[in-house]
C-alpha positions in Angstrom: 16.8 -70.7 67.8 17.3 -72.1 64.3 18.2 -75.8 64.1 21.5 -77.0 62.7 21.5 -78.0 59.1 22.0 -81.6 58.3 24.9 -82.7 56.2 22.6 -83.4 53.2 21.2 -79.9 53.4 24.7 -78.5 53.4 25.7 -80.5 50.4 22.6 -79.3 48.6 23.4 -75.7 49.4 27.0 -76.1 48.3 25.8 -77.6 45.0 23.3 -74.8 44.4 25.8 -72.1 45.0 28.5 -73.6 42.8 26.0 -74.4 39.9 24.5 -70.9 40.1 27.9 -69.3 40.1 28.7 -71.2 36.9 25.4 -70.8 35.0 23.7 -67.7 36.5 20.4 -69.8 36.1 18.1 -71.0 38.8 19.1 -74.5 39.9 16.7 -77.5 39.8 16.7 -80.8 41.7 17.9 -82.9 38.7 21.0 -80.7 38.3 21.7 -80.9 42.0 21.3 -84.7 42.0 23.8 -85.0 39.2 26.3 -82.6 40.8 26.1 -84.5 44.2 26.7 -87.8 42.4 24.8 -89.6 45.0 21.7 -91.9 45.2 19.5 -89.2 46.7 16.4 -88.9 44.5 15.2 -85.7 42.9 12.0 -85.9 45.0 14.0 -86.0 48.2 16.1 -83.1 47.0 13.0 -81.1 46.2 11.6 -81.6 49.7 15.0 -80.5 51.2 15.0 -77.4 48.9 11.5 -76.5 50.1 12.6 -76.6 53.7 15.8 -74.6 52.9 13.6 -72.0 51.2 11.4 -71.7 54.3 14.6 -71.3 56.4 15.7 -68.4 54.3 18.7 -70.1 52.5 17.1 -70.2 49.1 14.9 -68.0 46.9 12.6 -69.0 44.1 12.3 -66.7 41.1 8.7 -66.4 39.9 9.4 -67.6 36.4 11.3 -70.8 37.3 10.9 -74.0 39.2 14.6 -73.8 40.3 16.1 -72.0 43.3 18.9 -69.4 43.7 21.0 -68.8 46.8 20.0 -66.1 49.2 22.6 -63.9 51.0 22.1 -66.2 54.0 23.1 -69.1 51.8 26.2 -67.4 50.5 27.3 -66.6 54.1 27.1 -70.2 55.3 28.9 -71.2 52.0 31.7 -68.8 52.7 31.9 -69.7 56.4 31.6 -73.5 56.2 31.2 -75.0 52.8 33.6 -73.3 50.5 36.7 -75.4 49.6 40.0 -73.6 49.3 40.8 -72.7 45.7 44.2 -73.8 44.5 45.6 -71.5 42.0 46.9 -73.0 38.8 50.5 -72.5 37.7 49.3 -70.2 34.9 47.3 -68.1 37.5 50.2 -67.7 39.9 52.6 -66.8 37.1 50.2 -64.2 35.7 49.6 -62.6 39.1 53.3 -62.7 40.0 54.2 -61.1 36.7 51.6 -58.3 37.2 52.8 -57.7 40.8 56.5 -57.8 39.8 56.0 -55.2 37.0 53.9 -52.9 39.2 56.4 -53.0 42.1 59.4 -52.9 39.9 58.2 -49.7 38.3 57.3 -48.1 41.6 60.6 -49.3 43.1 62.6 -47.9 40.2 60.7 -44.6 40.2 61.2 -44.0 43.9 64.9 -44.9 43.8 65.5 -42.8 40.7 63.5 -39.8 41.9 65.6 -39.7 45.1 68.8 -39.7 43.0 67.6 -37.0 40.7 66.5 -34.6 43.5 69.7 -35.3 45.5 71.7 -34.4 42.4 70.1 -31.0 41.9 69.9 -30.0 45.6 73.2 -31.5 46.8 71.5 -32.8 49.9 70.4 -36.2 51.1 66.9 -37.2 50.0 64.3 -39.7 51.0 61.5 -41.0 48.9 58.5 -42.7 50.3 55.3 -44.4 49.0 52.6 -44.9 51.6 48.9 -45.5 51.9 46.9 -42.2 51.8 44.9 -43.0 54.9 46.3 -41.5 58.1 45.3 -43.8 61.0 44.4 -42.5 64.4 43.5 -43.9 67.8 39.8 -43.9 68.6 40.0 -45.3 72.2 42.5 -46.1 74.9 42.2 -48.5 77.9 44.8 -49.1 80.6 44.5 -52.2 82.7 46.6 -52.7 85.8 48.5 -55.9 86.3 50.8 -55.1 89.2 52.9 -52.2 90.5 55.5 -52.7 87.8 53.4 -53.4 84.7 50.1 -52.6 82.9 48.3 -53.5 79.7 47.8 -50.8 77.1 44.8 -51.4 74.8 44.5 -49.3 71.7 41.6 -49.2 69.3 42.3 -47.5 65.9 39.8 -45.7 63.8 39.4 -48.7 61.5 38.3 -50.7 64.6 41.4 -52.8 65.0 42.4 -53.5 68.6 46.0 -53.8 69.7 47.3 -54.5 73.2 50.6 -55.0 74.9 51.9 -55.7 78.3 54.1 -52.7 79.2 56.7 -52.8 82.0 56.5 -49.5 83.8 59.7 -47.5 84.2 58.3 -46.3 87.6 55.9 -48.0 90.1 52.3 -47.9 88.8 49.4 -46.8 91.0 46.7 -49.0 89.6 44.0 -46.8 91.1 45.3 -43.9 88.8 45.0 -45.9 85.5 41.3 -45.0 85.0 42.2 -41.3 85.4 45.0 -41.7 82.7 42.6 -43.6 80.4 40.1 -40.7 80.7 42.9 -38.2 79.9 44.0 -40.2 76.9 40.5 -40.5 75.5 39.9 -36.8 76.0 43.1 -35.4 74.5 44.8 -38.1 72.4 42.1 -39.7 70.2 41.7 -38.8 66.5 45.3 -37.5 66.4 48.2 -38.6 64.2 51.3 -40.0 65.9 53.0 -36.6 65.5 50.1 -34.8 67.0 50.0 -37.1 69.9 53.6 -36.4 70.7 53.0 -32.7 70.4 50.0 -33.0 72.8 52.1 -35.0 75.2 54.7 -32.2 75.4 51.9 -29.6 75.7 50.5 -31.2 78.9 53.8 -32.3 80.4 53.6 -29.7 83.2 49.9 -30.6 84.0 50.5 -34.3 84.9 52.5 -35.5 88.0 55.9 -36.9 87.1 55.2 -40.6 87.8 51.9 -40.6 86.0 53.5 -38.7 83.1 55.9 -41.6 82.6 53.1 -44.0 82.3 51.3 -41.6 79.9 54.4 -41.3 77.8 54.9 -45.0 77.6 51.3 -45.5 76.4 51.6 -42.8 73.8 54.8 -44.2 72.6 53.1 -47.6 72.1 50.2 -46.0 70.4 52.5 -44.3 67.9 54.2 -47.6 67.2 50.8 -49.2 66.4 49.9 -46.4 64.0 53.3 -46.6 62.3 53.0 -50.3 61.8 49.6 -49.8 60.2 50.9 -47.3 57.7 52.3 -49.5 54.9 55.2 -47.8 53.1 58.2 -48.2 50.8 61.2 -46.1 51.8 64.3 -45.2 49.8 67.2 -42.8 50.5 69.7 -41.2 48.2 72.8 -39.1 48.6 73.2 -39.7 52.4 76.9 -39.3 52.0 76.5 -35.7 50.7 76.2 -34.5 54.3 79.9 -35.2 54.8 80.6 -32.3 52.4 78.7 -29.8 54.6 80.5 -27.9 57.4 77.6 -28.4 59.8 78.2 -32.2 59.8 82.0 -32.3 60.0 81.5 -33.9 63.5 81.7 -37.6 62.6 79.4 -38.7 65.4 76.7 -36.2 64.3 77.1 -37.2 60.7 76.9 -40.9 61.4 73.8 -40.4 63.6 71.9 -38.6 60.7 73.1 -41.1 58.1 72.0 -44.1 60.2 68.6 -42.5 60.9 68.0 -42.0 57.1 68.9 -45.6 56.5 66.4 -47.0 59.0 63.3 -48.5 57.3 61.0 -47.4 60.1 62.5 -44.0 60.7 59.8 -41.4 61.7 60.4 -39.1 58.7 58.3 -36.0 58.4 55.2 -36.1 56.1 52.8 -33.3 55.2 49.5 -33.5 57.1 46.2 -33.9 55.5 47.7 -34.5 52.1 49.1 -31.0 51.9 51.5 -30.5 49.0 54.5 -29.4 51.0 55.8 -29.1 54.5 59.0 -27.4 55.8 60.4 -28.3 59.3 63.3 -26.3 60.7 65.6 -27.6 63.3 63.8 -28.3 66.6 60.5 -28.5 64.8 61.5 -32.0 63.9 60.4 -34.5 66.5 63.0 -37.1 65.7 66.2 -36.2 67.7 68.4 -37.1 64.8 66.8 -34.3 62.7 66.7 -31.5 65.3 69.9 -29.9 64.1 68.7 -30.2 60.4 65.8 -28.9 58.3 63.5 -31.0 56.1 61.5 -29.9 53.0 59.0 -32.6 52.0 56.6 -32.6 49.1 53.6 -34.8 48.4 52.2 -36.1 45.1 49.5 -38.6 44.0 50.6 -42.1 43.0 47.1 -43.6 42.5 45.6 -46.8 44.0 44.9 -44.8 47.1 48.6 -44.1 47.7 50.7 -41.0 47.7 54.3 -40.4 47.2 56.6 -38.2 49.4 60.0 -36.9 48.6 62.0 -35.0 51.2 65.2 -33.1 51.2 67.3 -33.1 54.4 69.9 -30.4 55.0 71.3 -27.9 57.4 69.1 -25.1 58.8 70.9 -22.7 56.6 69.4 -24.5 53.6 68.2 -22.3 50.7 64.6 -22.9 51.4 63.2 -21.0 48.5 65.2 -22.7 45.9 64.8 -26.2 47.4 61.1 -25.7 47.9 60.5 -24.5 44.3 62.5 -27.2 42.7 61.0 -29.9 44.9 57.4 -28.7 44.2 58.0 -28.6 40.5 59.5 -32.1 40.5 56.7 -33.6 42.7 54.1 -32.0 40.4 55.8 -33.7 37.4 55.8 -37.0 39.2 52.1 -36.7 39.9 51.4 -36.0 36.2 53.5 -39.0 35.1 51.6 -41.4 37.4 48.3 -39.9 36.2 49.3 -40.5 32.6 50.8 -43.9 33.3 54.3 -42.8 32.3 57.4 -43.4 34.4 60.8 -41.7 34.4 63.6 -43.0 32.2 66.0 -45.7 33.3 68.7 -44.9 35.9 71.4 -45.1 33.3 69.8 -42.2 31.5 70.0 -39.9 34.5 73.0 -37.7 34.9 75.1 -38.9 37.9 
């Protein structure tokens, strides 16, 4: 077992890293003594450096008497010795300005794109920017607490572990939890949230009712975990257009759909595997608020490992061919603009 470093050795390592970062030149004992601003002699520092080299913290280039940090040295520096860097006012202003411009442009584009598509389709539209990666669950574990509760543990495919105490809707047979864990790990891993819900429905008649309730709660929690990991920006346009359609003359039905479209975390349809387009008709939509409607959604590349989505929501009697053609052309144009670094004109230039 390696002995703990003395405070003097740590100070020497800190000085070496910071001097080497500044100069990119091997660091000698005199420079370290000056940087440490102490009464430690160069001879003492040389002896300490020799020991630190033997311990693997320093490396000595053949052409120099100085030393440079090893990866092991950088690790202890990052873990223990590095002081927090305070950004200058100029740095913070510069970063904030860059972020503001980037987000303002993306925000404007998403909002404007929705308005334009809603205008030429006469339907409500949602626009969405999200990370390209589709997270999935790689492992499930269910841990019994008592007959009314259990802990659901979910590991995602990027090795993040999430857990939550769930209060069962029915009494839990703790002895059955390992069986459910095995079922989850067999049939529900490496699937998107939508695919997990589809699989849940597919095996509903194969699992006893009480166990299915526990299974359903666990899948619901796993879907929430995946949704929270998927960073996204959501905007809607033209939601009030549904009031002009005969299918939505029922005020309650119209309000349900409008409320759903305004929810930031609404489970809106997205194309799988970065497909360019997806069309969902009526009951094919998993969200109950959409099951009397149809959705045509197109995908385009934003860059920075993100993709944009733009979806049209309307009645099942929607003119799918026209909507799909217009939406595909518009999404393709948006992708080209992002590729070329060009953005649409300002909102006041768009016909209302």
